[in-house]
N, C-alpha and C positions, 0 to 999 in steps of 0.2 A: 207414090207419095212419100215424102221424106219425114223421118222422125229422128230428132236430135236427142241424144242421151248425154247428160252432163255429169262429169265426175269432179268432185272437189279435191283439194289438196289437204295436207296435214294441218291440224290445229283449227279446223273449221268444218262445217258440214254444208248441206245444200243451201242454207241462207246466204252463202257466199255469192250466189247468182242473183240475189234480189235486185241488183241494179239493172240487170238486163231483162228480167221477167216482163216488165211493161213493154219493152221493145219486141220481145217474142210474141206477146199477146197482140200487140198492134199489127204485126205482120202476119198474124194468124198461122204461126208456125206450130207444128206438132213437136212436143218436147217432154222429157221426163228428167227430173232432178233426183239423183240417187244419193242416198246416205250410205257411205261405205262403212263396214265394220272394222274399225281400227283397234279392236281389242287385242289382236295379234296379227302378224304378217300373213299367216296361213288363213285366218278368217277374212282378212282384207282381200286376198286373192279369190277365195271362195265366194264372198259376197259380191265382188265385182262381176264375176262370171254369171252367178245365179240371177242377179238383178237384171242383167241384160237378156238372159234366156227368158225370164218371165215377161219382159216387155215384148220380145220377139213373138212369144206365144200369144200375147194379147193382141198384137198388131202384125199378123203374119204377112200382110201384103205391103208393108211399108219398108222403105229403104232406110236402114239404120246407120246413122252417122254418129260416131263416138266423138265427144268433145271433152278433153281432160285438161285440167289446169294443174301445174306443178306436179306433185306426187300422183295426183289423179290422172295425169297424162301417161304415166308409166303403167298404171293399172288399166287404162283404156287401151294401151298398146298390147298389154298382156291378153285382154279380152279379144282384140282383133286377131292376135296371133293364134289364140285358142279356137275361135269360132269361124275364122276364115271367111268363107263365102256368105255367111250370115250377116257380115258387116259390109256396108257399102263404102264408107269413107272413115278416115281417122284424122282428127284435128287436135294437135297438141299445143298448148299455150304455156309458155314459160316453163317448159319441161325438158329434161335431158338426163342422160346417164353417162357416167364417166367410163371410158374404156378401161380394159384390164390394166393397161400400162399407158402412162401419160409421160411424154418426154418433158425434160426440164424446161425446154423452150416453150412448151404449151401452157405453162402456168407460171405465176409469179414465184420468185424464190421463197417468199414467206410461206407459201402454201405447201411447200415440202418440208417445212420446219416442224418437227414433232411437237414442240411446245406450242406453236401457233395453232396447229390442228387440234391439239388437246383443249386449248382454251376456247377455240371456236365451237367444238363439239359440246363442251360444257355450257357455253352461252346459248347454243341452239336448244339444248334440253331445257334450260331455265326458261327460255322464251316460250316454247311450246307448252310448258307446264303452267304458264301463266304467272310466273314469279317475278318477271321483269315488268316495270311500269310501261304503259302504252306509249308515253312520250319518248321512251328510249328505243322502242322496237318498231314503231310505225314507220320510221324513215327507211327501214329495211324493206318494207313491202310497198310503200307508196312514194310518189313524188308530189310536188305541189299541184299537179294536175288533178288529183283527187281531193275534193273539198274536205276540210277537217271534220265536218259533221258526218260525212259519209264514212270516213275512216273510223270514227267513233262507233257508228252503227255496225260496221264489220267487226270491230273489236268486241262489241257487246255480245256478238254471237260466237266468239272464239271458244274453242273447246280445249280443256286440259287433257292432253293425251297421257295414257298410262306410261310409267317409267319403263315397263317391260317392252311395250311397243316401240318406244323411242329408241331403246337400245338395239332392238331388231332392225329398225329402220336405218340407224347410223352404221350398221354393220352389213348392210344389204347389197353392196355393190356386186359381190360375186353372185348373189341370187339373181339380180336383174340380168347380168351378163349370161348367166346360165339359161334363163327363160328366153332371151333374145338371140341365143346362139344360132338357131335355125330360123330363118325368116320365112314366114308363111303369108304375110300380108305386107305388101310394099308397093312402091311405084309412085312417080310424081303426080299421077292423077288420082291416087288413092290416099296419100298421106301428105298433110300440110303441117309444117312446123312453124309456129309463130314465136318469134324471138323479141323480147323487150330489151332494148339496148341499154337501159338504166337498171337492169335487174341485178340486185345485190345478193340474191340467194342462189340462182341457177347460173353458173358460168356459161358464157356463149359457147365455149368449146364443147361443153356437155350436150347442148342442144344440137350443135352441128354434127357431133359424133352420131347422135341418134338419127339425125336427118340423113347422113351419109349411109348409115347402117340400113335404114329403111328405104333408101333411094327416093326420099321424099322431096316435095317442093318446100320452099320456105319464104316467109315474109318477115321483115324487120320493122318494128314500130319504134320510131325514134322518139327519144325523151320519155319513154314509157317505163315505169317501174313494174315490179313483179305482179302486183295486183291491179295496177292502173288500167290495164286493157279491159277489165270488166267493170271497175268501180268509177272510172272517169268518163264523162260524156265526150271528152275530146277523142277517146279511142273506142268506146264500146259500140257505138252505132256503126262505125266503120268496120269493126270486127264482125258484127252480125252480118253486114253486107258481104264481107269477104267470105264468111262461113257459108252463107246461102249460095253465093256464086260458086265456090269450090264444090259444094255438094251437088251442084247441077252439071258439073263437067262429065 
């Protein structure tokens, strides 16, 4: 029997998954929605592993499938790498990690410009702290495929992250590369990377790097924004079907 564990990304908690909960219930799927502790990076690592251990202890006979969105995908990968055989499958949505070194050809010229990177980092901090209006930031997370009322519901549940956590997060590339240096959980039948081709937050090369590093399978959802795969009816039912199918391989 399969049990899906869902990890949210930054700036939101488990209500992010509200759009798919009715689908999970309709299909009688076993699942848990985890609220990660983003008070610090260390606490996030600890809470991600502890929460899964508790679920495994509660349901020892179930096959655990980790499903992580955005930053939650990295924590799901960390759990899979840490717990190994206790995890059945790993599914990552709109998630990725940049390699230690990226060639100039791999990214646009503006992304290696120090001023651009500084402005972008400042803008991301302002956004996740809730200081930017929703009409300005929603286009980064959604396309027109997610209705405006659904976007507003997601924004209503948004969380202002602490400045200290945001700074740890923006400086964490070396941390993730260190954790993923030795691969303990990998393979095309074990890891599925889902890429949204209209994602304005996670570059495709970051998702592909993680896919290659984990020797995983991957799917590309066309015309799909960062959050659309969960919040849009155009994509979320298909995603659940893909998720269930992959978990049964």
